[in-house]
Backbone as JSON Lines, residues from 0, in Angstrom:
{"i":0,"aa":"M","n":[-38.59,7.96,-30.42],"ca":[-37.58,8.81,-29.65],"c":[-36.84,9.61,-30.93]}
{"i":1,"aa":"S","n":[-36.81,10.91,-30.83],"ca":[-36.15,11.68,-31.82],"c":[-34.69,11.82,-31.61]}
{"i":2,"aa":"D","n":[-34.18,12.33,-32.67],"ca":[-32.56,12.53,-32.56],"c":[-32.06,13.65,-31.54]}
{"i":3,"aa":"D","n":[-33.21,14.43,-31.07],"ca":[-32.91,15.33,-30.02],"c":[-32.47,14.72,-28.64]}
{"i":4,"aa":"Q","n":[-33.23,13.59,-28.37],"ca":[-33.24,13.03,-27.22],"c":[-32.12,11.93,-26.98]}
{"i":5,"aa":"T","n":[-31.66,11.56,-27.98],"ca":[-30.67,10.48,-27.81],"c":[-29.15,11.28,-27.89]}
{"i":6,"aa":"P","n":[-28.49,10.86,-26.92],"ca":[-26.92,11.58,-26.53],"c":[-26.18,10.93,-27.86]}
{"i":7,"aa":"S","n":[-25.29,11.89,-28.31],"ca":[-24.47,11.79,-29.37],"c":[-23.34,10.87,-28.87]}
{"i":8,"aa":"D","n":[-22.8,10.05,-29.62],"ca":[-21.61,9.1,-29.43],"c":[-20.35,9.94,-29.26]}
{"i":9,"aa":"I","n":[-20.33,11.12,-29.77],"ca":[-19.16,11.92,-29.9],"c":[-19.34,12.84,-28.59]}
{"i":10,"aa":"P","n":[-18.11,12.9,-27.82],"ca":[-17.98,13.79,-26.69],"c":[-17.94,15.35,-27.05]}
{"i":11,"aa":"T","n":[-18.49,16.19,-26.18],"ca":[-18.63,17.51,-26.57],"c":[-17.09,18.17,-26.24]}
{"i":12,"aa":"A","n":[-16.9,19.29,-26.66],"ca":[-15.74,20.18,-26.44],"c":[-15.5,20.14,-24.97]}
{"i":13,"aa":"R","n":[-16.57,20.46,-24.35],"ca":[-16.61,20.69,-22.81],"c":[-16.15,19.38,-22.11]}
{"i":14,"aa":"M","n":[-16.58,18.37,-22.54],"ca":[-16.24,17.04,-21.94],"c":[-14.69,16.71,-22.14]}
{"i":15,"aa":"L","n":[-14.12,17.09,-23.5],"ca":[-12.79,16.72,-23.55],"c":[-11.92,17.66,-22.79]}
{"i":16,"aa":"S","n":[-12.35,18.86,-22.8],"ca":[-11.58,19.91,-22.05],"c":[-11.54,19.46,-20.5]}
{"i":17,"aa":"W","n":[-12.61,19.06,-19.99],"ca":[-12.7,18.78,-18.62],"c":[-11.86,17.48,-18.38]}
{"i":18,"aa":"A","n":[-11.76,16.53,-19.4],"ca":[-11.02,15.18,-19.29],"c":[-9.47,15.51,-19.4]}
{"i":19,"aa":"R","n":[-9.12,16.5,-20.03],"ca":[-7.64,17.03,-20.09],"c":[-7.28,17.61,-18.7]}
{"i":20,"aa":"N","n":[-8.14,18.49,-18.26],"ca":[-7.72,19.14,-16.94],"c":[-7.77,18.17,-15.91]}
{"i":21,"aa":"S","n":[-8.64,17.22,-15.8],"ca":[-8.85,16.29,-14.7],"c":[-7.69,15.3,-14.96]}
{"i":22,"aa":"T","n":[-7.26,15.04,-16.01],"ca":[-5.91,14.2,-16.22],"c":[-4.79,14.94,-15.72]}
{"i":23,"aa":"I","n":[-4.53,16.15,-15.99],"ca":[-3.4,17.0,-15.56],"c":[-3.53,17.04,-13.93]}
{"i":24,"aa":"Y","n":[-4.82,17.39,-13.32],"ca":[-4.81,17.31,-11.91],"c":[-4.53,16.03,-11.19]}
{"i":25,"aa":"R","n":[-5.02,14.77,-11.82],"ca":[-4.6,13.6,-11.27],"c":[-3.09,13.28,-11.4]}
{"i":26,"aa":"L","n":[-2.45,13.33,-12.46],"ca":[-1.09,13.2,-12.51],"c":[-0.11,14.22,-11.92]}
{"i":27,"aa":"E","n":[-0.71,15.21,-11.56],"ca":[0.29,15.97,-10.63],"c":[0.35,15.6,-9.38]}
{"i":28,"aa":"R","n":[-0.57,14.81,-8.89],"ca":[-0.75,14.42,-7.59],"c":[-0.07,13.0,-7.26]}
{"i":29,"aa":"R","n":[-0.14,12.16,-8.31],"ca":[0.48,10.78,-8.01],"c":[0.59,10.01,-9.59]}
{"i":30,"aa":"M","n":[1.52,9.18,-9.48],"ca":[1.59,8.24,-10.72],"c":[0.29,7.38,-10.71]}
{"i":31,"aa":"M","n":[0.12,7.05,-11.99],"ca":[-0.96,5.99,-12.33],"c":[-0.68,5.25,-13.47]}
{"i":32,"aa":"T","n":[-1.35,4.13,-13.48],"ca":[-1.38,3.26,-14.77],"c":[-2.46,3.76,-15.64]}
{"i":33,"aa":"E","n":[-2.4,3.41,-16.96],"ca":[-3.24,3.71,-17.99],"c":[-4.66,3.3,-17.55]}
{"i":34,"aa":"R","n":[-4.77,2.02,-16.98],"ca":[-6.18,1.66,-16.62],"c":[-6.68,2.47,-15.31]}
{"i":35,"aa":"Q","n":[-5.82,2.75,-14.54],"ca":[-6.31,3.6,-13.36],"c":[-6.82,4.86,-13.82]}
{"i":36,"aa":"L","n":[-5.97,5.54,-14.75],"ca":[-6.44,6.81,-15.19],"c":[-7.86,6.71,-15.81]}
{"i":37,"aa":"F","n":[-8.04,5.78,-16.86],"ca":[-9.19,5.42,-17.47],"c":[-10.37,5.32,-16.63]}
{"i":38,"aa":"D","n":[-10.19,4.49,-15.69],"ca":[-11.29,4.1,-14.72],"c":[-11.63,5.31,-13.87]}
{"i":39,"aa":"A","n":[-10.65,6.18,-13.5],"ca":[-10.99,7.25,-12.71],"c":[-11.69,8.3,-13.51]}
{"i":40,"aa":"I","n":[-11.44,8.48,-14.67],"ca":[-12.04,9.49,-15.57],"c":[-13.38,8.98,-15.87]}
{"i":41,"aa":"V","n":[-13.7,7.65,-16.26],"ca":[-14.89,7.12,-16.31],"c":[-15.74,7.4,-15.09]}
{"i":42,"aa":"R","n":[-15.37,7.07,-13.88],"ca":[-16.19,7.13,-12.76],"c":[-16.49,8.65,-12.45]}
{"i":43,"aa":"K","n":[-15.65,9.48,-12.63],"ca":[-15.85,10.96,-12.48],"c":[-16.69,11.71,-13.52]}
{"i":44,"aa":"A","n":[-16.64,11.09,-14.8],"ca":[-17.35,11.69,-15.87],"c":[-18.72,11.34,-15.77]}
{"i":45,"aa":"K","n":[-19.22,10.11,-15.08],"ca":[-20.46,9.72,-14.78],"c":[-21.2,10.69,-13.94]}
{"i":46,"aa":"H","n":[-20.54,11.12,-12.9],"ca":[-20.96,12.2,-11.93],"c":[-21.22,13.69,-12.47]}
{"i":47,"aa":"K","n":[-20.09,13.76,-13.42],"ca":[-19.99,15.25,-13.79],"c":[-20.98,15.52,-14.87]}
{"i":48,"aa":"F","n":[-21.25,14.68,-15.76],"ca":[-22.05,15.06,-16.91],"c":[-23.32,13.9,-16.73]}
{"i":49,"aa":"E","n":[-24.6,14.8,-16.85],"ca":[-25.78,14.14,-16.84],"c":[-26.03,13.48,-18.19]}
{"i":50,"aa":"D","n":[-26.71,12.47,-18.42],"ca":[-26.9,11.66,-19.75],"c":[-25.93,11.47,-20.54]}
{"i":51,"aa":"I","n":[-24.73,11.11,-20.06],"ca":[-23.54,10.89,-20.81],"c":[-23.77,9.49,-21.23]}
{"i":52,"aa":"S","n":[-23.44,9.05,-22.69],"ca":[-23.59,7.68,-23.08],"c":[-22.29,6.97,-22.76]}
{"i":53,"aa":"E","n":[-22.4,5.59,-22.87],"ca":[-21.41,4.63,-22.67],"c":[-20.17,4.87,-23.79]}
{"i":54,"aa":"M","n":[-20.61,5.21,-25.05],"ca":[-19.61,5.64,-26.09],"c":[-18.97,6.82,-25.66]}
{"i":55,"aa":"Q","n":[-19.6,7.97,-25.22],"ca":[-19.05,9.1,-24.76],"c":[-18.11,8.97,-23.65]}
{"i":56,"aa":"L","n":[-18.36,8.19,-22.55],"ca":[-17.47,7.93,-21.54],"c":[-16.25,7.26,-22.09]}
{"i":57,"aa":"K","n":[-16.39,6.23,-22.83],"ca":[-15.05,5.69,-23.41],"c":[-14.29,6.5,-24.13]}
{"i":58,"aa":"A","n":[-14.98,7.26,-24.99],"ca":[-14.23,8.24,-25.88],"c":[-13.57,9.32,-24.94]}
{"i":59,"aa":"V","n":[-14.11,9.87,-23.99],"ca":[-13.55,10.74,-23.01],"c":[-12.31,10.21,-22.28]}
{"i":60,"aa":"A","n":[-12.5,9.03,-21.81],"ca":[-11.54,8.31,-21.05],"c":[-10.31,7.96,-21.98]}
{"i":61,"aa":"N","n":[-10.55,7.6,-23.07],"ca":[-9.31,7.36,-24.05],"c":[-8.67,8.56,-24.5]}
{"i":62,"aa":"S","n":[-9.44,9.62,-24.53],"ca":[-8.75,10.93,-24.94],"c":[-7.93,11.38,-23.98]}
{"i":63,"aa":"A","n":[-8.36,11.28,-22.66],"ca":[-7.41,11.61,-21.65],"c":[-6.3,10.74,-21.44]}
{"i":64,"aa":"V","n":[-6.34,9.47,-21.59],"ca":[-5.27,8.5,-21.61],"c":[-4.23,9.0,-22.75]}
{"i":65,"aa":"T","n":[-4.78,9.19,-24.0],"ca":[-4.07,9.51,-25.18],"c":[-3.29,10.93,-24.68]}
{"i":66,"aa":"F","n":[-4.02,11.69,-24.33],"ca":[-3.4,13.15,-23.97],"c":[-2.21,12.84,-22.85]}
{"i":67,"aa":"A","n":[-2.4,12.14,-21.94],"ca":[-1.37,12.01,-20.93],"c":[-0.26,11.27,-21.54]}
{"i":68,"aa":"C","n":[-0.4,10.2,-22.35],"ca":[0.66,9.48,-23.04],"c":[1.47,10.35,-23.98]}
{"i":69,"aa":"E","n":[0.8,11.38,-24.68],"ca":[1.58,12.04,-25.66],"c":[2.36,13.14,-25.02]}
{"i":70,"aa":"H","n":[2.0,13.57,-23.8],"ca":[2.67,14.55,-22.96],"c":[3.64,13.98,-21.9]}
{"i":71,"aa":"G","n":[4.02,12.74,-22.1],"ca":[4.68,11.98,-20.96],"c":[4.44,11.88,-19.73]}
{"i":72,"aa":"G","n":[3.07,12.03,-19.34],"ca":[2.77,12.02,-17.94],"c":[2.38,10.77,-17.63]}
{"i":73,"aa":"L","n":[2.19,9.76,-18.6],"ca":[1.68,8.41,-18.15],"c":[2.39,7.41,-18.94]}
{"i":74,"aa":"S","n":[3.01,6.43,-18.36],"ca":[3.67,5.3,-18.74],"c":[3.7,4.07,-17.71]}
{"i":75,"aa":"D","n":[3.16,3.12,-18.41],"ca":[2.92,1.85,-17.45],"c":[4.36,1.39,-17.25]}
{"i":76,"aa":"A","n":[5.25,1.59,-18.22],"ca":[6.69,1.0,-18.07],"c":[7.23,1.75,-17.06]}
{"i":77,"aa":"T","n":[7.17,2.89,-16.97],"ca":[7.96,3.75,-15.84],"c":[7.24,3.54,-14.52]}
{"i":78,"aa":"Y","n":[5.83,3.41,-14.47],"ca":[5.1,3.11,-13.3],"c":[5.54,1.74,-12.63]}
{"i":79,"aa":"A","n":[5.74,0.73,-13.5],"ca":[6.12,-0.5,-13.1],"c":[7.67,-0.51,-12.51]}
{"i":80,"aa":"E","n":[8.62,0.28,-13.31],"ca":[9.85,0.2,-12.77],"c":[9.87,0.88,-11.43]}
{"i":81,"aa":"V","n":[9.24,2.08,-11.2],"ca":[9.21,2.67,-9.91],"c":[8.68,1.78,-8.94]}
{"i":82,"aa":"S","n":[7.58,1.23,-9.29],"ca":[6.9,0.37,-8.09],"c":[7.65,-0.84,-7.79]}
{"i":83,"aa":"A","n":[8.47,-1.44,-8.87],"ca":[9.46,-2.58,-8.44],"c":[10.36,-2.04,-7.59]}
{"i":84,"aa":"R","n":[11.16,-0.9,-7.96],"ca":[12.12,-0.46,-7.08],"c":[11.69,-0.1,-5.59]}
{"i":85,"aa":"S","n":[10.66,0.36,-5.47],"ca":[9.91,0.97,-4.1],"c":[9.71,-0.43,-3.5]}
{"i":86,"aa":"G","n":[8.97,-1.41,-4.1],"ca":[8.7,-2.53,-3.39],"c":[9.98,-3.45,-2.74]}
{"i":87,"aa":"V","n":[10.93,-3.57,-3.61],"ca":[12.21,-4.01,-3.1],"c":[12.77,-3.38,-1.94]}
{"i":88,"aa":"R","n":[12.57,-2.14,-1.93],"ca":[13.2,-1.12,-0.85],"c":[12.37,-1.48,0.37]}
{"i":89,"aa":"N","n":[11.06,-1.73,0.23],"ca":[10.1,-1.85,1.44],"c":[9.86,-3.44,1.66]}
{"i":90,"aa":"G","n":[10.71,-4.36,1.27],"ca":[10.56,-5.76,1.45],"c":[9.42,-6.4,0.94]}
{"i":91,"aa":"R","n":[9.05,-6.21,-0.32],"ca":[8.22,-6.91,-0.99],"c":[8.79,-7.85,-2.05]}
{"i":92,"aa":"S","n":[8.24,-9.02,-2.24],"ca":[8.7,-10.12,-3.09],"c":[8.46,-9.59,-4.45]}
{"i":93,"aa":"K","n":[9.03,-10.19,-5.58],"ca":[8.87,-9.99,-6.91],"c":[7.34,-10.47,-7.17]}
{"i":94,"aa":"R","n":[7.03,-11.57,-6.52],"ca":[5.71,-12.17,-6.84],"c":[4.49,-11.13,-6.4]}
{"i":95,"aa":"R","n":[4.64,-10.65,-5.14],"ca":[3.86,-9.77,-4.79],"c":[3.77,-8.5,-5.52]}
{"i":96,"aa":"I","n":[4.94,-7.87,-5.85],"ca":[4.94,-6.67,-6.56],"c":[4.38,-6.99,-8.2]}
{"i":97,"aa":"A","n":[4.61,-8.2,-8.54],"ca":[3.98,-8.4,-9.91],"c":[2.26,-8.66,-9.89]}
{"i":98,"aa":"Q","n":[1.9,-9.0,-8.6],"ca":[0.42,-9.21,-8.34],"c":[-0.08,-7.86,-8.37]}
{"i":99,"aa":"K","n":[0.54,-6.99,-7.55],"ca":[-0.04,-5.68,-7.29],"c":[-0.11,-4.84,-8.84]}
{"i":100,"aa":"L","n":[0.96,-5.07,-9.47],"ca":[0.82,-4.34,-10.76],"c":[-0.17,-4.85,-11.9]}
{"i":101,"aa":"S","n":[-0.38,-6.19,-11.62],"ca":[-1.2,-6.85,-12.54],"c":[-2.7,-6.39,-12.17]}
{"i":102,"aa":"Q","n":[-3.09,-6.26,-10.78],"ca":[-4.1,-5.71,-10.36],"c":[-4.53,-4.13,-10.87]}
{"i":103,"aa":"K","n":[-3.38,-3.55,-11.0],"ca":[-3.59,-2.0,-11.57],"c":[-3.44,-1.9,-13.21]}
{"i":104,"aa":"G","n":[-3.71,-3.12,-13.6],"ca":[-3.77,-3.17,-15.14],"c":[-2.51,-3.08,-16.01]}
{"i":105,"aa":"V","n":[-1.29,-3.22,-15.43],"ca":[0.04,-3.25,-16.11],"c":[0.07,-4.58,-16.94]}
{"i":106,"aa":"D","n":[0.48,-4.59,-18.19],"ca":[0.75,-5.77,-19.02],"c":[1.73,-6.58,-18.48]}
{"i":107,"aa":"R","n":[1.59,-7.72,-18.63],"ca":[2.56,-8.86,-18.0],"c":[4.06,-8.64,-18.54]}
{"i":108,"aa":"E","n":[4.05,-8.39,-19.77],"ca":[5.48,-8.11,-20.35],"c":[6.2,-6.87,-19.83]}
{"i":109,"aa":"V","n":[5.44,-5.95,-19.57],"ca":[5.96,-4.7,-18.7],"c":[6.48,-5.1,-17.56]}
{"i":110,"aa":"I","n":[5.62,-5.99,-16.76],"ca":[5.85,-6.26,-15.52],"c":[7.1,-7.21,-15.4]}
{"i":111,"aa":"A","n":[7.25,-7.99,-16.32],"ca":[8.55,-8.91,-16.35],"c":[9.67,-8.21,-16.61]}
{"i":112,"aa":"T","n":[9.69,-7.19,-17.65],"ca":[10.66,-6.19,-17.89],"c":[11.11,-5.41,-16.63]}
{"i":113,"aa":"A","n":[10.25,-5.0,-15.73],"ca":[10.47,-4.12,-14.63],"c":[11.02,-4.78,-13.64]}
{"i":114,"aa":"L","n":[10.56,-6.05,-13.3],"ca":[11.01,-7.1,-12.4],"c":[12.43,-7.69,-12.66]}
{"i":115,"aa":"D","n":[13.06,-7.41,-13.92],"ca":[14.3,-8.1,-14.1],"c":[15.43,-7.7,-13.15]}
{"i":116,"aa":"E","n":[15.31,-6.37,-12.83],"ca":[16.3,-5.81,-12.01],"c":[16.08,-6.15,-10.48]}
{"i":117,"aa":"A","n":[14.73,-6.46,-10.17],"ca":[14.45,-6.59,-8.69],"c":[15.14,-7.69,-8.01]}
{"i":118,"aa":"D","n":[15.6,-7.66,-6.88],"ca":[16.43,-8.55,-6.12],"c":[15.65,-9.17,-5.02]}
{"i":119,"aa":"D","n":[15.04,-10.31,-5.01],"ca":[14.25,-10.94,-4.08],"c":[15.15,-11.16,-2.75]}
{"i":120,"aa":"L","n":[16.38,-11.32,-2.82],"ca":[17.18,-11.58,-1.59],"c":[17.12,-10.41,-0.85]}
{"i":121,"aa":"L","n":[17.44,-9.24,-1.42],"ca":[17.58,-7.98,-0.75],"c":[16.09,-7.63,-0.2]}
{"i":122,"aa":"A","n":[15.13,-7.87,-0.87],"ca":[13.78,-7.62,-0.42],"c":[13.5,-8.49,0.77]}
{"i":123,"aa":"A","n":[13.76,-9.72,0.68],"ca":[13.64,-10.8,1.88],"c":[14.3,-10.26,3.2]}
{"i":124,"aa":"V","n":[15.62,-9.69,2.99],"ca":[16.21,-9.31,4.05],"c":[15.73,-8.07,4.69]}
{"i":125,"aa":"V","n":[15.31,-7.16,3.87],"ca":[14.5,-5.86,4.26],"c":[13.19,-6.31,5.07]}
{"i":126,"aa":"F","n":[12.68,-7.32,4.66],"ca":[11.4,-7.79,5.17],"c":[11.66,-8.46,6.51]}
{"i":127,"aa":"A","n":[12.73,-9.26,6.5],"ca":[13.09,-9.71,7.85],"c":[13.54,-8.61,8.93]}
{"i":128,"aa":"R","n":[14.33,-7.64,8.36],"ca":[14.52,-6.61,9.29],"c":[13.43,-5.98,9.8]}
{"i":129,"aa":"K","n":[12.5,-5.52,8.95],"ca":[11.16,-4.82,9.43],"c":[10.36,-5.48,10.56]}
{"i":130,"aa":"R","n":[10.49,-6.9,10.3],"ca":[9.54,-7.71,11.42],"c":[10.43,-8.4,12.41]}
{"i":131,"aa":"A","n":[11.72,-8.12,12.33],"ca":[12.65,-8.68,13.3],"c":[12.62,-10.26,13.33]}
{"i":132,"aa":"F","n":[12.86,-10.65,12.12],"ca":[12.96,-12.08,11.93],"c":[14.42,-12.42,11.74]}
{"i":133,"aa":"G","n":[14.83,-13.82,11.65],"ca":[16.05,-14.16,11.37],"c":[17.1,-13.48,12.0]}
{"i":134,"aa":"P","n":[18.08,-13.03,11.33],"ca":[19.21,-12.46,11.87],"c":[19.06,-11.19,12.66]}
{"i":135,"aa":"F","n":[17.77,-10.73,12.63],"ca":[17.43,-9.33,13.15],"c":[16.38,-9.71,14.58]}
{"i":136,"aa":"R","n":[16.25,-10.95,14.95],"ca":[15.35,-11.28,15.87],"c":[16.21,-11.22,17.26]}
{"i":137,"aa":"R","n":[15.59,-11.25,18.39],"ca":[16.15,-11.36,19.75],"c":[16.62,-12.71,19.83]}
{"i":138,"aa":"P","n":[17.62,-12.91,20.82],"ca":[18.14,-14.34,20.93],"c":[17.17,-15.32,21.5]}
{"i":139,"aa":"D","n":[16.33,-15.08,22.09],"ca":[15.27,-16.1,22.63],"c":[14.29,-16.5,21.46]}
{"i":140,"aa":"T","n":[14.62,-17.79,20.94],"ca":[13.77,-18.1,19.78],"c":[13.48,-19.6,20.08]}
{"i":141,"aa":"D","n":[12.38,-20.03,19.65],"ca":[12.01,-21.47,19.65],"c":[11.55,-21.93,18.31]}
{"i":142,"aa":"R","n":[11.47,-23.22,18.17],"ca":[11.11,-23.88,16.88],"c":[9.82,-23.24,16.22]}
{"i":143,"aa":"E","n":[8.74,-22.92,17.35],"ca":[7.62,-22.56,16.8],"c":[7.62,-20.99,16.28]}
{"i":144,"aa":"R","n":[8.49,-20.29,16.75],"ca":[8.79,-19.04,16.35],"c":[9.46,-19.03,14.74]}
{"i":145,"aa":"A","n":[10.28,-19.86,14.68],"ca":[10.97,-19.97,13.32],"c":[10.07,-20.42,12.27]}
{"i":146,"aa":"T","n":[9.19,-21.3,12.64],"ca":[8.11,-21.87,11.86],"c":[7.12,-20.59,11.42]}
{"i":147,"aa":"K","n":[6.75,-20.0,12.39],"ca":[6.01,-18.65,12.11],"c":[6.67,-17.71,11.17]}
{"i":148,"aa":"E","n":[7.93,-17.57,11.36],"ca":[8.68,-16.62,10.5],"c":[8.69,-17.15,9.05]}
{"i":149,"aa":"M","n":[9.04,-18.4,9.0],"ca":[8.93,-19.11,7.8],"c":[7.59,-18.89,6.8]}
{"i":150,"aa":"A","n":[6.51,-19.1,7.69],"ca":[5.34,-18.89,7.04],"c":[4.87,-17.39,6.66]}
{"i":151,"aa":"A","n":[5.5,-16.47,7.48],"ca":[5.22,-15.03,7.05],"c":[5.99,-14.78,5.62]}
{"i":152,"aa":"F","n":[7.23,-15.36,5.53],"ca":[8.01,-15.26,4.21],"c":[7.18,-15.64,3.27]}
{"i":153,"aa":"A","n":[6.59,-17.09,3.41],"ca":[5.82,-17.61,2.36],"c":[4.63,-16.77,2.02]}
{"i":154,"aa":"R","n":[3.95,-16.18,2.97],"ca":[2.6,-15.54,2.55],"c":[3.02,-14.13,1.95]}
{"i":155,"aa":"N","n":[4.15,-13.66,2.09],"ca":[4.54,-12.37,1.4],"c":[5.18,-12.72,0.08]}
{"i":156,"aa":"G","n":[5.27,-13.92,-0.39],"ca":[5.64,-14.32,-1.69],"c":[7.06,-14.72,-2.05]}
{"i":157,"aa":"F","n":[7.73,-14.92,-0.96],"ca":[9.11,-15.27,-1.05],"c":[9.2,-16.82,-1.13]}
{"i":158,"aa":"S","n":[10.07,-17.43,-1.9],"ca":[10.38,-18.82,-1.92],"c":[10.66,-19.36,-0.77]}
{"i":159,"aa":"F","n":[10.75,-20.76,-0.61],"ca":[11.12,-21.34,0.52],"c":[12.69,-21.2,0.53]}
{"i":160,"aa":"D","n":[13.53,-21.2,-0.49],"ca":[14.95,-21.24,-0.45],"c":[15.28,-19.79,-0.02]}
{"i":161,"aa":"I","n":[14.69,-18.74,-0.4],"ca":[15.0,-17.31,-0.1],"c":[14.67,-17.32,1.62]}
{"i":162,"aa":"G","n":[13.49,-17.79,1.96],"ca":[13.3,-17.7,3.42],"c":[14.19,-18.37,4.24]}
{"i":163,"aa":"R","n":[14.59,-19.69,3.88],"ca":[15.44,-20.46,4.59],"c":[16.78,-19.71,4.55]}
{"i":164,"aa":"T","n":[17.39,-19.11,3.41],"ca":[18.48,-18.58,3.47],"c":[18.63,-17.23,4.3]}
{"i":165,"aa":"V","n":[17.59,-16.48,4.22],"ca":[17.68,-15.21,5.21],"c":[17.55,-15.62,6.62]}
{"i":166,"aa":"L","n":[16.81,-16.79,6.97],"ca":[16.63,-17.05,8.43],"c":[17.85,-17.64,8.78]}
{"i":167,"aa":"G","n":[18.78,-18.17,7.89],"ca":[19.93,-18.88,8.49],"c":[21.1,-17.87,8.44]}
{"i":168,"aa":"M","n":[21.04,-16.6,8.02],"ca":[22.02,-15.71,7.87],"c":[22.29,-15.13,9.35]}
{"i":169,"aa":"S","n":[23.68,-14.65,9.43],"ca":[23.97,-13.9,10.66],"c":[23.67,-12.47,10.57]}
{"i":170,"aa":"R","n":[23.44,-11.61,11.51],"ca":[23.32,-10.22,11.32],"c":[24.2,-9.59,10.46]}
{"i":171,"aa":"E","n":[25.36,-9.94,10.63],"ca":[26.33,-9.3,9.79],"c":[26.28,-9.56,8.17]}
{"i":172,"aa":"E","n":[25.95,-10.78,7.93],"ca":[25.67,-11.33,6.48],"c":[24.61,-10.5,6.03]}
{"i":173,"aa":"A","n":[23.46,-10.43,6.72],"ca":[22.33,-9.55,6.35],"c":[22.63,-8.26,6.04]}
{"i":174,"aa":"E","n":[23.24,-7.61,6.9],"ca":[23.7,-6.12,6.81],"c":[24.47,-5.99,5.62]}
{"i":175,"aa":"D","n":[25.39,-6.91,5.4],"ca":[26.36,-6.88,4.03],"c":[25.38,-7.05,2.94]}
{"i":176,"aa":"V","n":[24.45,-7.77,2.87],"ca":[23.61,-7.93,1.76],"c":[22.7,-6.57,1.34]}
{"i":177,"aa":"V","n":[22.23,-5.86,2.51],"ca":[21.57,-4.63,2.25],"c":[22.5,-3.77,1.88]}
{"i":178,"aa":"S","n":[23.62,-3.49,2.31],"ca":[24.76,-2.41,1.84],"c":[25.12,-2.7,0.53]}
{"i":179,"aa":"A","n":[25.54,-4.0,0.12],"ca":[26.03,-4.36,-1.06],"c":[25.02,-4.22,-2.27]}
{"i":180,"aa":"R","n":[23.61,-4.51,-2.04],"ca":[22.99,-4.62,-3.03],"c":[21.81,-3.38,-3.05]}
{"i":181,"aa":"S","n":[21.86,-2.52,-2.26],"ca":[21.23,-1.3,-2.22],"c":[21.82,-0.4,-3.14]}
{"i":182,"aa":"R","n":[21.1,0.51,-3.72],"ca":[21.56,1.5,-4.61],"c":[21.28,2.79,-4.22]}
């Protein structure tokens, strides 16, 4: 095999230009983590460029991530903070938010920092309101329904104490929690 037939380990200028343009296109549409951008660029570059080597793929994806970070379009810390705030507003527990961020490639320390401000009680009350549980349920309840509600809290990552607290609240107390803790 001659040198003409082996692909270079250095990406071409066309590849790097495409990576920058693709990065801008993706980040204009939605926030991403560094790993999500890296994986997306690798996946698309395999289809875009024939005979691209693994080294070139990694170099192209790394250049895209570096480009985005240098221009302020990509930050795992910002992504984690926004996701944590959004998750609490949508009734997701800290545990569930942390799991989702971890799956998206965010570092554990960044996740812990982002979740410092998250309020599990507020998220649990929002979750209860969305599902008509606890203080937001209709008056006709039986023990089986209460058990199912508690199980739903557990499945969604809320602790037993928080679930019990929310299920024991009156509607006014729950609404006070939402109004006092929402920003």
